[in-house]
N, C-alpha and C positions, 0 to 999 in steps of 0.2 A: 504494500500500500504506500509506504513512504517513497519508494522508488518512483511510483507513478506520479505522485504529487510533485516531487523534485523535477522529474522530467517535464511535466506539463508547465511548470513555472519557467524552467530554462528554455523550453521550446518557444514559449511566447515571447521571450526576450532576445532570441537569437536572430541573426540576419542570415545564418547559414543553415537553413532548414534541412537540405539533403544530408549534410554532414551530421547534424544532430540525429536524424532518423537512422543513419547508418551506424552511429555510435550506439543507439538504442538497440538495434538489431544485433550488433556484436555482443552487447551486454546480455541480451536474451539467450544467445548461443552459449556464452560462458556460464550463465545461470543454469541452463539446462545440463551442461556438463557437470557443474557443481552438484546439481540435484542427483544425477546418476552416480556421481562419486560418493555421495552421502549414503547411497544404498550399499555401496561396497565397504566404506569406512565407518559407517554409522552416523547418526544425526548429531552426536556430540562433537564430531570432527567438523561438521558443517558450520557451526557457529563461529569458530575462529576464522574459517575460510571466508565467510561472508563479511566478518569484521575487517579483514584485510582488504577485500574488494571495495568496501565503503570508504576505508581510509585512503586507498589509492585514488578513488574518484574524487574525494574531497581535496587531496593534495593537487591533483591535476586541475581542479576547478580554481584553487588558489593560485596556481601557476599561471593559468590563463588570465585570471583577473589582474594579477600583478603585471603581466606583460602588456595588457591593454591599457593600464594606467600610466605606463612609462611614456614620457614625452617623446615626440618624434624628433629624430636628429635633424639639426639645421642643415640646410642645403649647403653644398660646398661653395665657398666664396661669398657666402652671405655675411653681411655686416649688421651690427646692432645699431 
């Protein structure tokens, strides 16, 4: 449920809809793999794996946000 809410909020704010949808599809595939892995390893092993995935997503989001906030470099030869 939380992933759907986060995705909907971010999709509404993005200018790159195809990239966001592709990222969501990749996440669904990885989530499916994690689900089947939980059948092999047990559900107790799934919780730390999901926590790692959410932490990575959060770090990537912070990285993207800090990159967008950086000022653009001045053009070569420009004067103040």
